[in-house]
LUMDRENSE-148165 format. One line per 3 residues: number of its first residue (from 1); their letters; for each residue y, x, z of C-alpha. Coordinates in steps of 0.1 Angstrom, whole numbers. Example, Ala and Ser with C-alpha at 12.3 -4.5 7.8 and 13.67 -1.06 7.14 Angstrom:
2
1) as) -45/123/78 ~ -11/137/71 $
END
This chain:
735
1) miq) 488/-404/694 ~ 471/-399/659 ~ 445/-430/656 $
4) kft) 433/-417/621 ~ 441/-402/591 ~ 427/-398/553 $
7) ikn) 432/-366/534 ~ 423/-374/494 ~ 433/-360/461 $
10) iat) 446/-327/472 ~ 430/-293/468 ~ 390/-298/475 $
13) ynk) 394/-333/486 ~ 384/-357/457 ~ 399/-393/450 $
16) tgv) 375/-409/477 ~ 383/-383/503 ~ 377/-383/538 $
19) efa) 388/-401/570 ~ 388/-390/607 ~ 390/-424/626 $
22) nlr) 389/-433/664 ~ 406/-398/668 ~ 405/-391/708 $
25) kin) 430/-371/730 ~ 411/-339/725 ~ 397/-330/688 $
28) fiy) 377/-305/675 ~ 372/-299/640 ~ 346/-269/624 $
31) gsn) 345/-257/588 ~ 340/-224/575 ~ 368/-207/554 $
34) gcg) 380/-225/521 ~ 368/-262/532 ~ 400/-277/536 $
37) ktt) 413/-273/575 ~ 446/-260/563 ~ 454/-286/540 $
40) isn) 448/-308/570 ~ 471/-289/595 ~ 496/-288/565 $
43) fla) 494/-325/562 ~ 498/-334/596 ~ 529/-311/597 $
46) fpq) 545/-326/568 ~ 529/-361/562 ~ 558/-372/539 $
49) nen) 556/-345/514 ~ 550/-360/480 ~ 518/-335/478 $
52) yad) 500/-361/499 ~ 515/-393/484 ~ 474/-405/484 $
55) cel) 471/-394/522 ~ 474/-416/548 ~ 482/-411/585 $
58) awk) 484/-441/612 ~ 493/-439/646 ~ 485/-458/678 $
61) ddi) 504/-491/685 ~ 522/-479/655 ~ 545/-456/678 $
64) plk) 546/-417/657 ~ 552/-388/680 ~ 565/-353/675 $
67) tlv) 539/-330/658 ~ 536/-294/663 ~ 514/-275/641 $
70) ynr) 502/-240/645 ~ 489/-222/615 ~ 500/-195/590 $
73) qfr) 528/-212/578 ~ 538/-215/613 ~ 534/-179/619 $
76) een) 555/-169/586 ~ 586/-192/596 ~ 590/-180/630 $
79) fgk) 583/-141/625 ~ 595/-135/593 ~ 635/-137/598 $
82) gni) 640/-109/626 ~ 652/-130/651 ~ 630/-156/675 $
85) ngv) 646/-189/686 ~ 646/-195/725 ~ 626/-219/740 $
88) ftl) 639/-242/766 ~ 618/-248/797 ~ 622/-260/833 $
91) gha) 632/-228/845 ~ 656/-222/876 ~ 646/-258/891 $
94) tke) 637/-260/926 ~ 606/-277/942 ~ 624/-309/950 $
97) ele) 641/-309/915 ~ 609/-307/899 ~ 590/-334/918 $
100) iie) 621/-358/908 ~ 619/-350/874 ~ 579/-353/876 $
103) nkk) 586/-387/895 ~ 608/-402/865 ~ 584/-392/840 $
106) ksl) 555/-409/856 ~ 579/-439/858 ~ 587/-433/825 $
109) svl) 549/-431/813 ~ 542/-465/833 ~ 573/-481/816 $
112) iee) 561/-469/781 ~ 527/-484/789 ~ 543/-518/802 $
115) gkk) 560/-518/772 ~ 531/-509/750 ~ 514/-539/763 $
118) qrs) 542/-563/760 ~ 546/-550/722 ~ 508/-552/716 $
121) swe) 510/-593/730 ~ 541/-597/711 ~ 526/-585/681 $
124) klk) 492/-603/685 ~ 519/-633/689 ~ 531/-627/658 $
127) tdl) 498/-622/640 ~ 487/-654/654 ~ 517/-671/640 $
130) ktv) 513/-656/607 ~ 476/-667/609 ~ 488/-701/616 $
133) qee) 513/-704/587 ~ 486/-691/560 ~ 460/-713/574 $
136) frd) 485/-743/572 ~ 501/-730/540 ~ 468/-732/524 $
139) kaw) 453/-764/538 ~ 490/-780/522 ~ 482/-764/492 $
142) qqv) 448/-779/486 ~ 451/-812/503 ~ 486/-822/493 $
145) ykk) 496/-803/462 ~ 465/-801/442 ~ 455/-839/452 $
148) her) 486/-850/438 ~ 496/-821/411 ~ 480/-844/379 $
151) nfk) 505/-873/389 ~ 536/-857/402 ~ 535/-819/389 $
154) eaf) 570/-821/377 ~ 584/-836/408 ~ 572/-804/428 $
157) rgy) 587/-780/398 ~ 604/-750/418 ~ 579/-753/444 $
160) lyk) 549/-745/428 ~ 540/-713/450 ~ 518/-719/481 $
163) qtf) 549/-704/504 ~ 578/-722/486 ~ 553/-754/487 $
166) mdk) 548/-752/527 ~ 584/-746/533 ~ 596/-777/511 $
169) lie) 573/-797/530 ~ 587/-792/564 ~ 620/-793/550 $
172) eyd) 613/-827/534 ~ 593/-839/567 ~ 623/-828/589 $
175) nns) 652/-846/565 ~ 636/-869/538 ~ 651/-906/548 $
178) sel) 640/-921/516 ~ 624/-955/513 ~ 585/-953/516 $
181) iel) 568/-967/482 ~ 534/-973/473 ~ 519/-947/456 $
184) eyl) 513/-969/423 ~ 546/-978/417 ~ 557/-940/421 $
187) qek) 530/-934/394 ~ 543/-959/370 ~ 582/-948/376 $
190) yki) 568/-909/371 ~ 554/-918/339 ~ 589/-931/325 $
193) vfa) 610/-909/344 ~ 589/-875/333 ~ 578/-885/298 $
196) snv) 587/-860/269 ~ 604/-886/246 ~ 615/-912/272 $
199) qsl) 635/-938/252 ~ 646/-978/257 ~ 622/-1005/247 $
202) pll) 626/-1035/229 ~ 618/-1067/246 ~ 594/-1090/237 $
205) pvi) 599/-1123/218 ~ 609/-1152/242 ~ 582/-1180/239 $
208) gdn) 604/-1208/239 ~ 597/-1244/247 ~ 576/-1265/222 $
211) dig) 562/-1299/216 ~ 527/-1293/219 ~ 521/-1304/257 $
214) tie) 539/-1337/246 ~ 519/-1341/214 ~ 486/-1333/235 $
217) qne) 495/-1366/257 ~ 504/-1391/234 ~ 484/-1420/233 $
220) iwn) 481/-1425/200 ~ 451/-1404/202 ~ 432/-1424/227 $
223) kki) 441/-1457/209 ~ 415/-1474/186 ~ 433/-1482/153 $
226) vgh) 413/-1514/136 ~ 423/-1544/117 ~ 438/-1577/129 $
229) adi) 406/-1592/143 ~ 418/-1629/135 ~ 409/-1626/99 $
232) nig) 377/-1644/84 ~ 361/-1607/75 ~ 378/-1594/107 $
235) sli) 351/-1606/128 ~ 325/-1591/106 ~ 338/-1555/99 $
238) qrl) 342/-1554/137 ~ 309/-1565/143 ~ 294/-1542/117 $
241) nin) 321/-1514/130 ~ 328/-1507/93 ~ 364/-1507/99 $
244) dwv) 371/-1468/89 ~ 348/-1471/58 ~ 366/-1504/48 $
247) neg) 395/-1489/51 ~ 386/-1460/33 ~ 373/-1481/6 $
250) rky) 404/-1500/3 ~ 424/-1471/-18 ~ 394/-1473/-44 $
253) lqe) 403/-1508/-49 ~ 424/-1511/-85 ~ 450/-1539/-84 $
256) dsl) 441/-1556/-114 ~ 406/-1554/-112 ~ 379/-1575/-96 $
259) icp) 353/-1546/-101 ~ 342/-1534/-67 ~ 346/-1499/-70 $
262) fcq) 309/-1494/-54 ~ 287/-1520/-69 ~ 308/-1520/-99 $
265) ket) 304/-1557/-102 ~ 329/-1585/-104 ~ 326/-1593/-67 $
268) ite) 364/-1587/-59 ~ 381/-1620/-54 ~ 419/-1623/-49 $
271) efk) 407/-1641/-18 ~ 390/-1611/-5 ~ 419/-1589/-16 $
274) kql) 444/-1611/4 ~ 420/-1612/33 ~ 422/-1573/32 $
277) qly) 459/-1571/32 ~ 459/-1595/63 ~ 435/-1573/82 $
280) fde) 449/-1536/77 ~ 484/-1553/87 ~ 516/-1535/96 $
283) tft) 506/-1524/130 ~ 476/-1509/118 ~ 493/-1493/91 $
286) adc) 520/-1481/115 ~ 494/-1463/139 ~ 476/-1446/111 $
289) qav) 512/-1432/101 ~ 518/-1424/135 ~ 485/-1406/135 $
292) qrw) 491/-1386/106 ~ 527/-1374/117 ~ 519/-1362/152 $
295) gek) 489/-1344/135 ~ 509/-1328/114 ~ 536/-1317/139 $
298) yma) 508/-1304/158 ~ 491/-1285/134 ~ 526/-1269/126 $
301) ast) 535/-1261/162 ~ 502/-1247/171 ~ 499/-1223/143 $
304) eli) 533/-1212/149 ~ 529/-1203/183 ~ 495/-1186/180 $
307) sll) 512/-1168/148 ~ 540/-1153/172 ~ 516/-1147/201 $
310) esi) 492/-1124/179 ~ 523/-1108/163 ~ 533/-1099/198 $
313) sek) 493/-1086/205 ~ 494/-1067/176 ~ 524/-1049/183 $
316) ekl) 519/-1039/215 ~ 483/-1023/209 ~ 502/-997/189 $
319) nsv) 526/-993/220 ~ 515/-965/242 ~ 541/-969/269 $
322) skl) 535/-1012/268 ~ 546/-1031/298 ~ 525/-1060/287 $
325) nke) 492/-1065/308 ~ 475/-1060/272 ~ 437/-1073/287 $
328) lyd) 449/-1098/303 ~ 472/-1111/275 ~ 445/-1111/249 $
331) atl) 420/-1130/270 ~ 441/-1157/276 ~ 454/-1158/241 $
334) ktl) 420/-1161/230 ~ 416/-1187/250 ~ 444/-1208/239 $
337) sgq) 438/-1202/205 ~ 401/-1213/211 ~ 416/-1247/225 $
340) mti) 439/-1253/201 ~ 413/-1249/174 ~ 390/-1275/191 $
343) nke) 422/-1300/191 ~ 430/-1297/157 ~ 394/-1307/148 $
346) hin) 398/-1337/171 ~ 431/-1348/150 ~ 414/-1342/116 $
349) nkr) 387/-1365/130 ~ 410/-1388/143 ~ 429/-1388/108 $
352) kep) 396/-1395/90 ~ 383/-1425/114 ~ 415/-1440/131 $
355) srs) 392/-1464/150 ~ 379/-1432/172 ~ 393/-1425/205 $
358) isl) 398/-1386/212 ~ 411/-1366/239 ~ 431/-1335/231 $
361) vpt) 423/-1301/255 ~ 456/-1299/277 ~ 471/-1259/267 $
364) tev) 502/-1260/289 ~ 489/-1245/318 ~ 474/-1215/296 $
367) qek) 509/-1217/274 ~ 523/-1208/310 ~ 502/-1179/318 $
370) ika) 511/-1165/287 ~ 547/-1171/292 ~ 545/-1157/326 $
373) lvv) 527/-1124/311 ~ 557/-1121/286 ~ 583/-1126/314 $
376) van) 568/-1098/335 ~ 567/-1076/305 ~ 603/-1078/299 $
379) qei) 613/-1074/334 ~ 592/-1040/335 ~ 611/-1030/304 $
382) skh) 644/-1041/315 ~ 637/-1017/347 ~ 624/-991/325 $
385) nqv) 657/-994/302 ~ 678/-991/334 ~ 655/-959/344 $
388) ven) 666/-948/309 ~ 699/-956/309 ~ 707/-937/345 $
391) lhv) 677/-909/339 ~ 692/-880/361 ~ 700/-902/389 $
394) ekq) 666/-916/389 ~ 648/-887/388 ~ 661/-872/418 $
397) kli) 658/-906/435 ~ 620/-905/424 ~ 616/-868/436 $
400) aqi) 629/-880/467 ~ 603/-907/469 ~ 573/-885/461 $
403) wry) 580/-863/488 ~ 586/-889/513 ~ 555/-902/502 $
406) vta) 534/-871/506 ~ 548/-859/537 ~ 540/-894/554 $
409) eyq) 507/-889/540 ~ 501/-857/558 ~ 525/-862/586 $
412) dni) 497/-860/614 ~ 489/-823/600 ~ 526/-815/598 $
415) kqy) 533/-821/632 ~ 505/-807/649 ~ 512/-778/630 $
418) lek) 547/-779/640 ~ 538/-782/677 ~ 516/-752/672 $
421) ekk) 545/-730/655 ~ 570/-740/681 ~ 545/-728/712 $
424) ika) 537/-691/696 ~ 576/-689/683 ~ 584/-694/721 $
427) gin) 559/-670/732 ~ 574/-644/705 ~ 610/-650/718 $
430) glg) 600/-647/753 ~ 582/-615/748 ~ 606/-603/727 $
433) ekv) 630/-604/754 ~ 608/-586/773 ~ 602/-560/749 $
436) sks) 639/-556/744 ~ 647/-551/783 ~ 620/-524/786 $
439) ren) 634/-508/760 ~ 668/-509/778 ~ 651/-495/807 $
442) yla) 632/-468/789 ~ 667/-453/771 ~ 684/-456/808 $
445) lds) 655/-437/826 ~ 649/-416/795 ~ 688/-404/793 $
448) eik) 685/-401/834 ~ 655/-376/825 ~ 676/-355/800 $
451) rlt) 704/-355/825 ~ 682/-342/852 ~ 665/-318/831 $
454) qnv) 698/-300/814 ~ 709/-288/846 ~ 674/-271/852 $
457) tsv) 662/-261/821 ~ 665/-222/805 ~ 652/-203/779 $
460) qps) 647/-173/800 ~ 610/-185/818 ~ 594/-189/784 $
463) ide) 607/-152/777 ~ 593/-143/808 ~ 562/-162/807 $
466) inr) 552/-144/771 ~ 560/-111/785 ~ 538/-115/815 $
469) ilq) 512/-123/795 ~ 515/-97/772 ~ 516/-69/799 $
472) lyg) 489/-89/818 ~ 464/-82/789 ~ 475/-45/783 $
475) fnn) 499/-51/755 ~ 527/-28/771 ~ 545/-9/740 $
478) fqi) 562/-40/729 ~ 583/-71/745 ~ 605/-101/735 $
481) vps) 640/-93/744 ~ 675/-108/735 ~ 688/-106/701 $
484) pgh) 725/-90/705 ~ 753/-109/700 ~ 728/-141/693 $
487) enq) 729/-165/718 ~ 695/-183/727 ~ 681/-158/702 $
490) yqi) 652/-130/707 ~ 633/-98/692 ~ 607/-80/694 $
493) qre) 612/-47/709 ~ 596/-13/716 ~ 597/9/746 $
496) dgt) 619/34/729 ~ 644/3/719 ~ 632/1/681 $
499) lae) 624/-34/666 ~ 586/-39/665 ~ 582/-67/641 $
502) ntl) 578/-46/610 ~ 552/-22/627 ~ 530/-49/647 $
505) seg) 492/-53/635 ~ 482/-86/620 ~ 462/-92/655 $
508) eit) 495/-84/675 ~ 519/-109/655 ~ 487/-135/656 $
511) fit) 485/-133/694 ~ 526/-132/704 ~ 530/-159/676 $
514) fly) 503/-182/696 ~ 521/-173/729 ~ 554/-183/715 $
517) fmq) 538/-214/704 ~ 524/-222/735 ~ 558/-222/753 $
520) lak) 575/-244/724 ~ 544/-269/731 ~ 556/-272/767 $
523) ggi) 595/-271/761 ~ 615/-272/730 ~ 644/-252/706 $
526) dkd) 669/-280/723 ~ 675/-292/756 ~ 672/-330/739 $
529) smm) 636/-323/724 ~ 623/-308/755 ~ 611/-337/771 $
532) edr) 596/-356/740 ~ 558/-366/741 ~ 538/-346/713 $
535) vlv) 507/-342/695 ~ 496/-308/691 ~ 476/-291/659 $
538) idd) 462/-255/661 ~ 450/-240/632 ~ 426/-208/632 $
541) pvc) 446/-193/663 ~ 422/-163/664 ~ 424/-150/631 $
544) sld) 422/-110/632 ~ 420/-113/669 ~ 395/-90/684 $
547) stv) 370/-103/713 ~ 390/-97/743 ~ 423/-114/729 $
550) lfi) 400/-145/717 ~ 389/-148/751 ~ 425/-148/762 $
553) vss) 436/-176/737 ~ 406/-198/743 ~ 413/-199/782 $
556) lik) 450/-208/773 ~ 438/-238/751 ~ 409/-247/777 $
559) emi) 438/-250/803 ~ 458/-271/783 ~ 430/-294/773 $
562) kqv) 427/-301/808 ~ 461/-311/814 ~ 459/-334/784 $
565) kig) 426/-350/799 ~ 443/-360/830 ~ 478/-368/814 $
568) vgn) 494/-343/828 ~ 529/-328/810 ~ 541/-344/774 $
571) irq) 514/-336/753 ~ 493/-364/743 ~ 466/-353/720 $
574) liv) 453/-320/707 ~ 437/-313/674 ~ 420/-278/670 $
577) lth) 404/-263/638 ~ 388/-230/634 ~ 358/-216/613 $
580) nvy) 350/-190/646 ~ 317/-204/662 ~ 325/-182/690 $
583) fhk) 361/-194/696 ~ 348/-229/688 ~ 318/-225/719 $
586) evs) 343/-210/742 ~ 374/-233/736 ~ 351/-265/741 $
589) fvd) 332/-254/771 ~ 347/-266/803 ~ 325/-259/834 $
592) grt) 289/-264/822 ~ 288/-293/847 ~ 311/-319/833 $
595) pkn) 289/-347/814 ~ 300/-359/780 ~ 335/-366/780 $
598) ght) 351/-399/763 ~ 382/-382/757 ~ 367/-355/733 $
601) yyw) 355/-359/694 ~ 338/-336/676 ~ 338/-331/633 $
604) ilr) 323/-307/609 ~ 340/-303/577 ~ 313/-292/549 $
607) kvd) 324/-282/512 ~ 294/-290/488 ~ 301/-282/448 $
610) nit) 338/-277/455 ~ 342/-312/472 ~ 350/-317/511 $
613) fvk) 327/-339/533 ~ 332/-348/569 ~ 310/-359/596 $
616) gye) 315/-366/633 ~ 295/-363/664 ~ 318/-380/688 $
619) men) 311/-363/720 ~ 280/-346/711 ~ 292/-309/703 $
622) piv) 271/-297/673 ~ 281/-261/675 ~ 254/-250/700 $
625) ssy) 238/-216/706 ~ 199/-207/707 ~ 196/-205/739 $
628) ell) 214/-239/744 ~ 190/-254/717 ~ 154/-240/738 $
631) wke) 170/-261/768 ~ 178/-290/748 ~ 140/-291/734 $
634) lke) 130/-291/772 ~ 152/-323/777 ~ 139/-343/747 $
637) rdh) 100/-329/757 ~ 94/-365/754 ~ 102/-372/719 $
640) nsg) 88/-337/709 ~ 60/-322/701 ~ 39/-308/731 $
643) iti) 25/-278/711 ~ 60/-261/708 ~ 67/-264/749 $
646) qnt) 47/-232/758 ~ 71/-210/734 ~ 104/-227/747 $
649) mrr) 95/-220/783 ~ 87/-183/775 ~ 117/-177/753 $
652) iie) 142/-194/783 ~ 124/-171/810 ~ 123/-137/789 $
655) nyf) 162/-145/780 ~ 174/-156/816 ~ 153/-134/839 $
658) kil) 137/-105/818 ~ 164/-95/793 ~ 194/-105/813 $
661) gkf) 184/-102/851 ~ 156/-72/845 ~ 127/-94/861 $
664) gdd) 91/-89/851 ~ 63/-113/856 ~ 48/-98/891 $
667) eli) 84/-102/905 ~ 88/-136/897 ~ 53/-143/914 $
670) qkf) 60/-126/942 ~ 93/-149/948 ~ 68/-172/960 $
673) tnp) 54/-163/995 ~ 27/-190/997 ~ -8/-175/979 $
676) qeq) -14/-209/963 ~ 21/-211/951 ~ 16/-176/933 $
679) eic) -14/-185/914 ~ 1/-218/901 ~ 31/-192/888 $
682) rsl) 6/-170/876 ~ -13/-193/856 ~ 22/-208/841 $
685) icw) 29/-176/826 ~ -4/-172/812 ~ -4/-206/798 $
688) ind) 34/-202/783 ~ 19/-168/770 ~ -13/-181/757 $
691) gsh) 5/-210/740 ~ 34/-193/724 ~ 12/-169/704 $
694) clp) -17/-194/695 ~ -24/-229/686 ~ -40/-244/714 $
697) ddl) -76/-257/702 ~ -87/-294/699 ~ -101/-293/735 $
700) yie) -67/-281/749 ~ -49/-308/730 ~ -68/-335/748 $
703) apf) -47/-342/777 ~ -14/-321/770 ~ 9/-344/788 $
706) dti) -5/-342/824 ~ -4/-305/817 ~ 30/-301/806 $
709) dky) 44/-323/834 ~ 24/-298/862 ~ 34/-266/847 $
712) fdv) 72/-283/839 ~ 75/-286/879 ~ 63/-246/882 $
715) frq) 89/-242/855 ~ 114/-255/878 ~ 102/-240/911 $
718) ife) 111/-204/895 ~ 147/-210/892 ~ 148/-224/928 $
721) emg) 128/-195/943 ~ 150/-168/924 ~ 182/-185/935 $
724) hia) 194/-199/902 ~ 186/-239/907 ~ 225/-240/896 $
727) hyn) 219/-228/863 ~ 187/-251/857 ~ 205/-282/870 $
730) mmm) 236/-271/845 ~ 211/-268/813 ~ 194/-299/822 $
733) eer) 224/-317/830 ~ 210/-327/865 ~ 232/-333/894 $
END
């Protein structure tokens, strides 16, 4: 069946177009001439035509059926060449043969429905699989790629689309056996391997061993260097604690002078000089020289070391890819420099005052920390240089390690997805096998039906049926006969043997063409196509027909509608288009007692400013007569004004009983045998006649609903007493 179709960008349909959705088994499309009905029928006949490139056609379950279209083009193609193709139908079949074929067809229908359900479930599972895949794809993209894009984008190169990234993620999850490395290491290595101008780096200067620690531990710094205490002046110097002052003053004594360098008096004697010389003996001098010597060494070694370390710091500040922990290095260097500065001050003080006992700050531990930082940096530089030397190999290795890391990080989600995917795929495969098996069974049964029908099909029954209907309705001056020399070809011939095709009236051609189409709808031009399911589209079949033939065509279509609704035959859907109101009413009217049918859909086409629009009415037939509208007023009386109810009743009684039935008011009243009922009927007639010719006054309207209900009961009793209660029930849709 056709599920929906859209017409746009052609004829009177604009770029928005119109959509016919939710089509049912029986579809009536009413529209005046020129509003686009023929465009619809032509599109349904030839949907692949390039003229309908912007139009759309959707089939239920995506299963297209053969479409037969009756319109002007059909008439021209089949009755403008002289000969008519024969139509194969079940002709010489016995009752038993027909029953066998019919049972086989029913089995085929059951098989088709089962196949549709299986295919529907199959398609649903495929949709579910697609949904699961898309959800996982989008989550993986956000939670894996977007999370690591900044750090590892180049490692993901080649998989920068959601689908390819998902596929790669699954592949790596299944196959990647690389070592699982920590994220920080991967990030650092990535910076090296994927740097735009990656180069080898020079090693930092090696900080060798020095004597600074030994010098700092020398006992000379703690030793109080003083003169010989046994000398006469020794006890005095030491008691006054002027050892360093006297030693410093000695430098100013002149060897050949007795004048004191401080008081400038002749207080210096040879004995005093001798005493000083004896006090500041060789031991004192040796110790002072030791202080001076070790002090100079310390100054030189510490200055050299600090200079080296500061040069490393300055150089690494300018190095964007430095491997040195610069913050910790600079902080440690600052500590070392401060300690050595303090030690230098202590040493200078010791030089000036040898009698002082000092302790130098040990710097060995801080030096070792700095050396360790440099060693670690050089180790990283060596690794970097090794990577640079084997850049391609290292890149591939790193990429594998990165994929290993992200798959391990996301492994729970991947595992859950793969289990769900496996389960759905198993269902798809299982249903796929069932669908294939159903398809095989269908082809086998369909072939069997074709084999059975080939033995009992014939062209002659369809020709006989057309001639029978022509004669039945008074078309006796022509008939369809075999065409000489052409197998399964026929022509229209008059009683005198002359060909009638060129002398037939427009109405006769329309009628015989429609009869031929009806036979074609039940059969086929060849035996293979005879049993195919099909959709019929009938476009204005009553053009140029008189009222009698219009009734015949309507009856034939109504009979077909009944068969389609109950699923008998191979016609699965019917679409009727017409501009004739009377034909529309006739063909859509079944029996007057059938409630709204869920198999039927009504549409109206309208053209406004040369643009076609459509409105759907579903099961509600929008084409009704004025008489039906009067009854509709009564059915919906609770929603309408009570003022017009009297006029409605009067017009119904006049139309049905007075005009059609030739009954007068008194005859209606006399049908009631009870005098009281006669009076009630008389009052009803007076009431409706009064209310239909003037507006009731305010006093009358005070309680109209009680009055309406009373007289409505009498209105119904009139139909009952007249023996026409069935008509009342039909029009009021009561059972």
